[in-house]
C-alpha positions in Angstrom: 28.7 -49.1 -8.7 30.4 -46.2 -8.9 33.5 -45.7 -6.5 33.1 -43.8 -3.4 35.6 -41.1 -4.6 33.6 -40.6 -7.7 30.2 -40.2 -6.0 32.0 -37.8 -3.7 33.4 -35.9 -6.6 30.0 -35.7 -8.3 28.5 -34.3 -4.9 31.4 -31.6 -4.9 30.8 -30.7 -8.4 27.0 -30.2 -7.9 27.6 -28.1 -4.7 30.0 -25.9 -6.5 27.8 -25.4 -9.4 24.7 -24.4 -6.8 26.9 -22.2 -5.1 28.1 -20.5 -8.2 24.5 -20.2 -9.4 23.2 -18.8 -6.0 26.0 -16.4 -4.7 25.6 -12.7 -5.2 26.8 -11.1 -8.2 27.8 -7.6 -8.7 26.3 -5.8 -11.8 23.1 -5.0 -13.5 20.5 -2.4 -13.2 17.1 -3.3 -11.4 14.2 -2.0 -13.2 11.3 -1.0 -10.9 7.9 0.3 -12.0 5.6 2.2 -9.8 1.9 3.7 -10.0 2.5 7.0 -8.4 3.9 9.9 -10.8 5.7 11.7 -7.9 5.5 15.3 -9.7 8.3 16.9 -7.6 11.2 19.0 -9.3 13.5 17.3 -6.7 13.4 13.6 -5.5 11.5 13.3 -2.2 13.6 13.2 1.0 11.5 11.0 3.1 8.8 8.2 3.3 8.9 4.7 1.7 9.8 4.0 -1.8 12.1 6.1 -3.8 13.4 8.0 -0.7 14.6 4.7 1.0 17.2 4.3 -1.6 19.4 7.0 -0.2 22.6 5.7 1.7 23.0 2.6 -0.7 22.4 4.3 -3.9 22.9 7.9 -5.0 20.4 9.8 -7.5 21.9 10.3 -10.8 18.8 11.5 -12.8 15.4 12.7 -11.9 12.5 13.6 -14.2 9.7 14.5 -11.9 6.5 12.3 -12.6 8.6 10.0 -15.4 11.8 8.4 -14.1 14.6 8.4 -11.5 17.8 6.8 -11.8 20.2 5.7 -8.9 23.6 4.5 -9.2 25.3 2.3 -6.3 27.0 4.0 -3.8 30.7 2.8 -3.3 31.0 4.5 0.1 27.6 3.2 1.5 27.6 2.5 5.2 27.0 -1.2 4.8 29.4 -1.7 1.6 28.7 -1.3 -1.8 25.2 -2.6 -3.1 25.6 -5.7 -5.5 23.7 -3.9 -8.0 25.1 -1.2 -10.3 21.8 0.8 -10.0 18.1 1.3 -10.1 16.0 2.5 -12.7 12.3 3.6 -11.6 9.5 4.2 -14.0 6.7 6.3 -12.6 3.2 6.8 -13.4 2.6 3.1 -14.8 -0.7 1.7 -14.4 -1.0 -1.8 -12.4 -2.1 -3.5 -15.8 0.9 -2.2 -17.8 3.4 -3.0 -14.6 2.0 -6.7 -14.6 2.5 -7.0 -18.4 5.9 -5.6 -18.3 7.1 -8.0 -15.6 5.6 -11.1 -17.7 7.4 -9.7 -20.5 10.8 -9.4 -19.0 10.8 -5.5 -19.2 10.5 -4.8 -15.5 12.1 -6.5 -12.1 9.7 -5.2 -9.5 6.3 -3.9 -10.2 3.2 -3.0 -7.8 0.4 -5.6 -8.0 -3.4 -4.7 -7.2 -6.0 -7.2 -6.4 -6.9 -7.6 -9.9 -3.2 -8.4 -11.0 -3.0 -11.0 -8.4 -6.2 -12.6 -9.6 -4.9 -12.6 -13.1 -1.3 -13.5 -12.6 0.3 -17.0 -13.0 0.7 -19.1 -9.8 4.2 -19.6 -8.4 5.2 -15.9 -9.3 7.5 -14.5 -6.6 5.8 -11.9 -4.6 7.0 -9.5 -1.7 4.4 -8.4 0.7 4.4 -5.9 3.5 2.3 -5.7 6.7 -1.1 -3.7 6.0 0.4 -0.2 6.0 -2.3 1.7 3.6 -5.6 2.9 5.1 -8.5 3.4 2.9 -10.9 5.5 4.2 -14.0 7.8 3.4 -13.1 11.5 4.3 -16.0 13.9 4.6 -15.7 17.4 3.8 -16.4 20.0 6.3 -19.5 21.2 4.8 -21.3 17.9 5.5 -22.2 18.9 9.0 -25.0 16.6 9.7 -23.5 13.8 11.7 -26.6 11.5 11.0 -25.7 11.6 7.1 -22.1 10.6 8.0 -23.2 7.9 10.4 -25.7 6.7 7.6 -22.8 6.2 5.3 -20.6 4.7 7.7 -23.5 2.0 8.6 -24.2 1.2 4.9 -20.6 0.1 3.7 -20.6 -3.4 3.3 -17.0 -4.0 4.0 -17.0 -8.0 3.6 -18.4 -7.8 0.3 -16.0 -5.4 -1.0 -13.0 -7.2 0.6 -14.3 -10.6 -0.9 -15.0 -9.5 -4.3 -13.0 -6.3 -5.2 -10.0 -6.7 -3.0 -9.6 -10.5 -3.5 -9.5 -10.9 0.2 -6.2 -8.6 0.1 -5.4 -6.8 3.3 -7.7 -6.6 6.4 -11.3 -5.2 6.9 -11.0 -2.4 9.8 -13.2 0.3 11.2 -9.8 1.6 12.9 -7.5 4.1 11.8 -4.4 1.9 12.9 -4.0 -1.8 11.6 -4.2 -4.4 14.3 -0.4 -5.4 14.1 0.3 -1.8 15.3 -2.3 -0.9 17.9 -3.4 -4.2 19.1 -6.9 -3.0 19.4 -8.3 -2.7 15.9 -10.8 -5.5 16.6 -12.6 -3.4 18.9 -14.1 -1.1 16.2 -17.0 -2.7 14.6 -16.9 -3.3 10.9 -20.5 -4.8 10.5 -22.8 -3.1 7.9 -26.2 -2.5 9.3 -28.8 -1.3 6.7 -31.6 -0.9 9.2 -29.7 1.5 11.5 -28.3 3.2 8.3 -32.0 4.0 7.2 -32.8 5.2 10.6 -29.9 7.6 10.6 -30.9 8.9 7.2 -34.5 9.3 8.4 -33.3 11.4 11.4 -30.7 13.5 9.1 -31.9 17.0 8.2 -30.4 17.2 4.7 -30.7 13.4 3.8 -32.6 14.4 0.6 -29.4 16.2 -0.9 -27.2 14.2 -3.3 -23.9 13.5 -1.9 -20.6 13.7 -4.4 -17.9 11.1 -3.6 -14.4 11.8 -5.2 -11.8 9.2 -5.9 -8.4 10.1 -5.6 -7.2 7.4 -7.5 -9.1 5.5 -10.4 -8.1 2.2 -9.4 -10.6 2.4 -6.5 -13.4 3.5 -8.5 -15.3 0.1 -8.6 -15.1 0.5 -4.7 -16.7 3.9 -4.8 -19.4 2.5 -7.0 -20.1 -0.3 -4.5 -20.1 2.2 -1.7 -22.8 4.6 -3.8 -24.7 1.4 -4.1 -24.7 0.4 -0.4 -25.7 4.2 0.4 -28.8 3.9 -1.8 -30.0 1.1 0.4 -29.8 3.4 3.1 -31.6 5.9 1.4 -29.0 8.1 0.2 -28.0 9.3 -3.2 -24.2 9.2 -3.9 -22.7 10.1 -7.3 -19.0 9.7 -8.1 -16.8 12.3 -9.6 -13.0 11.6 -10.0 -10.6 14.1 -8.6 -13.4 16.7 -7.5 -12.0 19.0 -5.2 -15.4 20.1 -4.1 -16.8 16.7 -3.3 -18.8 16.0 0.0 -16.5 13.1 0.8 -13.5 11.6 -0.7 -12.2 7.8 -0.8 -8.5 8.6 0.4 -5.4 6.3 0.7 -3.3 7.2 3.6 0.2 5.4 4.2 1.2 4.4 7.8 4.6 5.5 8.2 5.8 4.4 11.6 5.5 1.0 13.7 5.5 3.2 16.8 1.7 3.3 17.7 1.4 6.9 18.8 3.7 8.2 16.1 1.6 6.1 13.6 -1.7 7.5 15.0 -0.3 11.2 14.9 0.9 10.7 11.3 -2.6 9.4 9.9 -4.5 12.1 11.7 -2.2 14.9 10.2 -2.4 13.1 6.8 -6.5 13.2 7.2 -6.5 16.7 8.5 -7.7 15.7 12.0 -6.8 17.1 15.3 -3.5 16.2 16.7 -4.1 13.3 19.3 -3.3 13.8 22.8 0.1 12.0 23.8 -0.8 8.5 24.7 1.4 6.9 27.3 -0.5 3.7 27.7 -2.5 1.2 25.5 -5.8 2.6 27.0 -4.7 6.2 26.3 -4.0 5.2 22.6 -7.5 3.5 22.4 -9.1 6.6 23.9 -7.3 8.9 21.5 -8.2 6.8 18.4 -11.9 6.7 19.6 -11.9 10.5 19.8 -10.7 10.9 16.3 -13.5 8.8 15.0 -16.1 10.5 17.0 -18.8 11.8 14.6 -17.8 9.8 11.6 -15.9 12.6 10.0 -13.5 9.9 8.6 -14.7 6.1 8.1 -11.9 3.7 8.1 -12.6 0.7 5.6 -9.4 -1.3 5.0 -5.8 -1.8 5.6 -3.9 -3.1 2.8 -0.3 -4.2 2.2 2.4 -3.1 -0.4 2.5 -6.1 -2.8 5.2 -6.3 -5.4 5.7 -9.1 -8.4 9.3 -9.8 -8.7 11.3 -11.2 -11.7 12.6 -14.6 -11.3 16.2 -13.2 -12.2 16.3 -10.9 -9.1 17.7 -12.9 -6.2 18.0 -12.1 -2.4 15.3 -10.4 -0.5 12.7 -9.7 0.2 13.5 -6.1 -0.7 10.9 -4.5 1.6 10.4 -4.1 5.2 7.2 -4.6 7.0 6.5 -0.9 6.7 6.9 -1.2 2.9 10.3 0.5 2.8 12.7 -0.4 0.0 15.9 -2.2 0.8 17.5 -3.2 -2.4 21.3 -3.1 -1.2 21.5 -7.0 -0.7 19.6 -7.9 -3.9 21.4 -9.1 -7.1 20.5 -10.0 -10.5 21.2 -13.6 -11.8 23.7 -13.7 -14.8 25.5 -10.3 -13.9 29.2 -10.8 -12.9 32.1 -8.5 -12.3 
């Protein structure tokens, strides 16, 4: 049997080794890939993602739509970040991002439902709260509310959520997610084919084909399922990617505040809806949201989180907030030392 002092020495040696392996290290550049190209001449000044790096990091190179490079700010309010910098590649498909993560070419990438299904188990993942609204937005020329109602009643959210979204996020018929408003459950999400057909029968222009535009091609399978649902309601819907003259669009809107009224106002502005009246109570907020949804000008479908796949060599974190804002100042890369 080993003497007590030898056992204590072994424990101390192991503790020192573990501490050295897990303590923060200075150095290294974090490699991030994103889907949106951000075609601007200058870096964006507000919003989640790239703009959230300001303060801890300073922009050193910007190529709109392609690349952004940030370097550590030695005078950051919270102290210098552990990382030397952050390199961001833009306009990368979700599939390419997932491959780059597996090959060690990227440290943080966005993951969609399909990539989550394909990916290996045990992968480190960062997830925000549901902060992205997916909705159908009708063009002003679709004046018949019965047509809009028929579409709204026909969409089988549950089937789309189970199959296409792999149960990611939340089914919703509200503009705000449940975690912000507390009342999203009051808006019915059930599909009703019989009522949808009745609405179609009462519509004046139901025989005219409708064009559905998809702002992002990753949502095309969802658009195809919506078109199939509409056919069951007696409506014909064709899909055209990026068609500015479409009758309706499948849009994605980010919720930028956890304060309910500010969140509702931001969503309304992004969708081109009227500014809601100031809501001082939960009842006022519910009434304001109901008013925005009257007439089915916009049909909320889902609230989705931001989901990121993370390299095993990246330590600390998670590096995103509940709203999906990036917080990279306390992250470090394994193996990088002063």
